[in-house]
Structures are given as C-alpha cells and as structure tokens.
C-alpha positions in Angstrom: 66.9 -24.4 9.1 65.9 -20.8 9.1 62.3 -21.6 9.7 63.0 -23.9 12.6 65.5 -21.5 14.2 63.9 -18.1 13.7 60.4 -18.8 15.1 61.6 -20.6 18.1 64.1 -17.8 18.9 61.2 -15.3 18.7 59.2 -17.5 21.0 62.0 -17.8 23.5 62.5 -14.0 23.5 58.8 -13.5 24.1 58.9 -15.9 27.1 61.8 -14.0 28.6 60.1 -10.6 28.0 56.9 -11.7 29.8 58.6 -13.9 32.4 57.0 -17.2 31.2 58.4 -20.3 32.8 56.6 -22.7 30.5 58.5 -24.4 27.6 58.2 -23.2 24.1 56.6 -25.9 21.9 57.7 -27.4 18.6 55.3 -29.7 16.9 55.7 -31.9 13.8 52.6 -34.0 13.1 51.9 -37.1 11.0 49.9 -35.0 8.6 53.1 -32.9 7.8 52.2 -29.8 9.9 55.1 -27.9 11.5 54.4 -25.4 14.3 56.0 -23.3 17.0 53.9 -22.1 19.9 54.7 -19.6 22.7 52.6 -18.7 25.7 53.4 -15.0 26.0 51.1 -12.0 25.4 50.3 -12.6 21.7 49.9 -9.7 19.2 47.1 -7.4 18.2 46.1 -7.2 14.6 48.2 -4.1 14.1 51.1 -5.9 15.7 50.7 -9.0 13.4 50.7 -6.8 10.3 53.7 -4.8 11.4 55.9 -7.7 12.7 55.0 -10.2 9.9 54.4 -7.8 7.1 57.1 -5.1 7.4 60.8 -5.9 6.8 63.3 -4.7 9.4 60.5 -4.0 11.9 61.5 -5.5 15.2 60.3 -5.0 18.8 63.8 -6.1 20.1 66.3 -3.9 18.3 67.1 -2.0 21.5 67.7 -5.0 23.7 70.9 -6.9 24.2 69.1 -9.8 26.0 67.1 -10.9 23.0 68.3 -13.5 20.5 66.7 -11.6 17.6 66.5 -7.9 16.6 67.0 -7.6 12.9 63.3 -7.7 12.0 63.6 -10.4 9.3 63.2 -13.6 11.3 59.4 -13.3 11.6 59.2 -13.7 7.8 61.4 -16.8 7.7 58.4 -19.0 6.7 58.7 -17.4 3.2 62.2 -18.9 2.9 60.4 -22.3 2.6 56.9 -21.7 1.4 54.6 -19.1 -0.2 52.1 -19.1 2.8 52.2 -19.8 6.5 49.7 -19.2 9.3 49.7 -17.0 12.4 47.4 -17.7 15.3 47.4 -15.0 18.0 45.8 -15.4 21.4 45.7 -11.8 22.6 43.5 -10.1 25.2 40.8 -12.8 25.2 40.6 -13.2 21.4 42.0 -16.0 19.2 42.6 -14.6 15.7 43.9 -16.6 12.7 45.8 -15.1 9.8 47.3 -16.4 6.6 50.5 -14.7 5.5 51.0 -15.1 1.7 53.8 -14.3 -0.6 53.0 -13.2 -4.2 53.3 -15.2 -7.3 54.3 -18.9 -6.7 51.6 -21.4 -6.3 49.1 -19.0 -4.6 48.8 -16.3 -7.3 48.2 -13.5 -4.8 49.7 -10.1 -4.6 53.0 -9.8 -2.7 53.0 -9.8 1.1 49.3 -10.0 1.9 48.2 -11.0 5.4 44.6 -12.2 5.4 42.5 -12.3 8.6 40.7 -15.6 8.6 38.8 -16.1 11.9 38.3 -14.7 15.4 36.8 -16.3 18.5 37.0 -15.9 22.3 39.9 -17.6 24.1 41.4 -17.9 27.6 44.9 -18.6 26.2 47.7 -16.3 25.4 50.6 -16.4 22.9 51.4 -16.9 19.3 51.5 -20.0 17.1 53.2 -20.1 13.7 52.4 -23.1 11.5 52.9 -24.3 8.0 52.5 -27.3 5.8 55.7 -29.3 5.2 55.8 -30.3 1.5 55.8 -34.0 0.5 59.1 -33.4 -1.3 61.7 -36.1 -1.7 65.3 -35.5 -2.6 68.6 -37.4 -2.8 70.7 -37.1 0.3 74.3 -37.9 -0.8 77.2 -38.3 1.5 80.7 -39.8 1.2 79.6 -43.2 2.1 76.0 -43.6 1.1 73.2 -42.1 -1.0 69.5 -42.3 0.1 66.2 -40.6 -0.6 65.1 -38.2 2.2 62.0 -36.0 2.7 61.3 -32.5 3.9 59.6 -34.0 7.0 62.9 -35.8 7.9 64.8 -32.5 7.3 62.4 -30.6 9.6 62.7 -33.2 12.3 66.5 -33.1 12.1 66.7 -29.3 12.3 64.3 -29.3 15.3 66.4 -31.8 17.2 69.7 -30.1 16.2 68.5 -26.8 17.6 67.2 -28.0 21.0 70.2 -30.4 21.3 72.4 -27.5 22.2 69.8 -25.0 23.5 69.5 -24.1 27.2 66.1 -22.4 27.2 63.1 -24.7 28.0 61.8 -26.2 24.7 59.6 -29.2 24.1 59.3 -30.9 20.7 56.4 -33.3 20.0 57.4 -35.1 16.8 55.1 -37.9 15.6 53.9 -38.4 19.3 57.5 -38.7 20.6 58.5 -35.9 23.0 62.0 -34.4 23.2 63.0 -31.7 25.7 66.0 -29.5 26.1 68.8 -31.7 27.5 69.8 -31.1 31.1 73.2 -29.5 31.5 75.1 -32.1 33.5 78.0 -29.9 34.5 78.4 -26.1 34.1 81.3 -23.8 34.7 81.9 -20.1 34.0 85.5 -19.2 32.8 86.4 -15.7 31.6 82.7 -14.9 31.0 82.0 -18.1 29.0 79.5 -20.6 30.3 80.8 -24.1 29.5 78.4 -27.0 29.8 78.3 -30.8 29.3 75.0 -32.0 27.7 73.7 -35.4 26.8 73.0 -36.1 23.2 69.7 -37.4 21.8 70.1 -41.0 20.7 68.2 -44.0 19.4 68.7 -47.7 20.2 69.9 -49.6 17.1 70.7 -53.3 16.5 73.9 -54.6 15.0 73.1 -56.4 11.8 76.0 -59.0 12.4 75.6 -59.9 16.0 72.1 -58.6 17.1 73.4 -56.6 20.0 71.8 -53.2 20.8 73.8 -50.0 20.8 73.2 -46.3 21.1 73.3 -44.2 18.0 73.5 -40.4 18.2 70.6 -38.7 16.3 72.7 -35.6 15.6 76.2 -36.6 14.6 78.9 -34.1 15.3 82.5 -33.5 14.7 85.1 -33.6 17.5 84.7 -29.9 18.3 82.9 -28.0 21.0 79.8 -26.0 19.9 80.1 -22.2 20.2 76.9 -20.4 20.8 75.2 -17.2 21.9 71.8 -17.4 23.5 70.4 -20.7 22.1 71.9 -20.4 18.6 75.1 -22.3 17.6 77.3 -20.0 15.5 80.5 -22.1 15.2 82.8 -24.6 16.7 85.9 -24.6 18.9 88.9 -26.9 18.9 89.0 -29.3 21.9 92.3 -29.2 23.8 94.8 -31.8 22.6 94.5 -35.1 24.4 90.9 -34.5 25.4 88.0 -36.4 23.9 84.2 -36.2 24.3 82.6 -38.8 26.6 80.2 -41.1 24.8 76.9 -39.5 23.7 77.8 -36.1 25.2 78.8 -32.7 23.8 80.6 -29.8 25.4 78.9 -26.4 24.6 80.5 -23.0 25.1 78.1 -20.0 25.5 79.4 -16.5 24.9 77.8 -13.5 26.6 74.8 -11.9 24.7 76.0 -9.3 22.2 79.6 -10.5 22.1 79.5 -12.3 18.8 79.2 -10.3 15.5 76.6 -12.0 13.4 75.1 -11.2 9.9 71.4 -10.5 9.4 70.9 -14.0 8.1 72.3 -15.3 11.4 74.1 -18.1 9.5 77.4 -18.3 11.4 79.8 -15.7 12.6 81.1 -12.7 10.7 84.8 -12.5 9.9 85.7 -9.6 12.2 88.8 -9.0 14.5 86.4 -8.9 17.4 85.2 -12.4 16.7 88.8 -13.6 16.2 89.7 -12.3 19.7 86.5 -13.8 21.2 87.3 -17.3 19.7 90.9 -17.1 21.1 89.5 -16.3 24.5 86.9 -19.1 24.3 89.6 -21.6 23.2 91.8 -20.6 26.1 88.8 -21.1 28.5 88.3 -24.6 27.1 92.0 -25.3 27.7 91.6 -24.1 31.3 88.7 -26.4 31.8 90.6 -29.4 30.4 93.5 -28.6 32.8 91.1 -28.5 35.7 89.4 -31.7 34.5 92.7 -33.7 34.5 93.8 -32.4 37.9 92.4 -35.4 39.8 94.8 -37.6 37.8 97.8 -35.4 38.5 97.4 -35.9 42.2 97.7 -39.7 41.9 101.0 -41.6 42.0 102.1 -43.7 39.1 101.2 -46.9 40.9 97.7 -45.6 41.7 97.2 -44.6 38.0 98.5 -48.0 36.8 96.2 -49.9 39.2 93.2 -47.7 38.1 94.0 -48.3 34.4 94.2 -52.1 34.9 91.0 -52.3 37.0 88.8 -49.8 35.2 90.0 -48.7 31.8 91.2 -52.1 30.3 88.0 -53.8 31.4 85.6 -51.1 30.0 87.6 -50.1 27.0 87.2 -46.5 28.1 89.6 -43.7 28.8 90.2 -41.9 32.1 87.1 -40.0 32.7 86.9 -36.4 34.0 83.8 -34.3 34.5 83.7 -33.0 30.9 86.2 -35.0 28.9 87.8 -38.4 28.5 
C-alpha cells in the first residue's frame, strides 16, 4: 500500500508544481513490473541522490499544497523490496539508477544508489519501477480462504487509490486501462468538498441462473470516505436513513493541511483538532442529506405514493436523490 500510495503522491505533487495537465501513469505488466511515471521536470543526479538517498529530505516541506512533505515517501520502495529503479528524464538526458538497500538478497552496503546508464531524450519526468515478487499467500476472510499473489495485491491497491482520487491518474494493468472516476456531483459545504463518484466494477455471471450482474472491484463499508488531497485517511458515518446508490461512493475532501497525520500517513492522528474536524465533516454530510431529500418534502402524500407505486416497487430501488438513496 505504501509503495502504491507514496510514489503516485510524489508524481501528483510534481505535476501540480510544474503545471502539467497530463495524467500520472501507473503500470502493472504481465511480467510483474510495477511502475509510476510523471511528466514533470525530472531530477538531476544530485537531486536523485538527495531525495532518494537521504531520509527526511523533502522539496515540499514548506508547502501546504503538496500531499507529501515528510521526506520518507521517496524511499517507500524499500518497504517492499531491497532494490528499485529510478529513471530520470532531465534536461535532455535520460539517466537510470538502481537504489539498493543493504543485506537482504542483494548483499550490498546500505543505501547505495548506482548510476546505470545515460542517453539523450526529449522527454521529461521521473519513473519509479520495481519487480513484484511471485509470492503467494493465504487470504483469509470470514467467509472464504483463497490463495492470492503480490501481483493481485498491487492491482487492488492501485485501483483502491485511484477509485477515490480526484487528480488525473491512469492505470494500465495487464493491458486494461483505468482512469480517475469522474465526479458526478460535487458540492462545497463548510469548506469540505463532497463528491459522488462511480465505483470500478466487473461484470459477473450468477452461477445459479446465468444472469449478468455488476460486482464492485473495491468493496466498501457503508461509510463515506474522508480524504485530504488524493489520500483517504478515514471514514464518516452516513446520515441515518440515507444509503449509497448502487456502485457509487460519497467522498468528503478536507482542505489541505487540515488533517493531522503521522509520518507514515497511515490514517489520522488522535488529536482534538482531528476530532473537531470529523464533527464538522459529519455535520456537512447531514446538511447534504437534508438538501438531497428536499425534493421529496415538497411533494404531497398522494404524489409520493403514486411515485412509489410506479417507480420504486417496479425497480426494487429506493427514492433517489443526487447523492443518496
């Protein structure tokens, strides 16, 4: 999760910094290579060695507009593997580096960055890539147990990230392309941006009747996602009586810098500031639900009954607002 999250966050920040409109690219290939590619300015050799080789060195610490800033995300590859690759397209030169952690399988000194190759280029930007291990493990849930692979886990984490992101990201996974879902409806309440997004789904076939149905790729609990920038940090309770529409999710985005987060960026810190922020965000969701149901309040009992008989009973659905059922 950290590898998938941190490198795309760095790429998004670079695109914002350089005003790049093009989408950041995720790639997961059939030969088990994972990569993240941006199209910003790239890095010099000195920049590569400082950013990827020195802990707590960040170019974004003074900015409240960046997702990152702690100086550890660039080393996230080492949370998964002993070595990963850096390809920098900078000032007309494409330079490849291998970033290696000591001990482990590679038997090299700690924290070495090896310059591998240089050649002319007309491109710009940074690519981070690494080999996904052919590891299998037992994925056990309450209802089933099955064998899963690291490749499947990487795919899941990629789709989970861009499912709720708003920055332009494209994922090419085994020749199937996924893009950041379009925000169908968006409203700002008390500084929070609240959006309705479509969920990624596959078409499955019922084993007992052969009918096709939609299956969400990323299952979720009945709570709204709470995020800052493109990163989800928690969930919010949906107002009582409101339910998600099929294959959609409500996402609440807090202003940049408003959530206290740990260096690991794994969730929210337990602070009084965060408690107050969650209370405000929950109130904003209640306001949205009240506005969402307003069109039903204006109808008479007879009109509502007629609508229920003609629409809801036939479809098996609920009354549908803009954001909720």
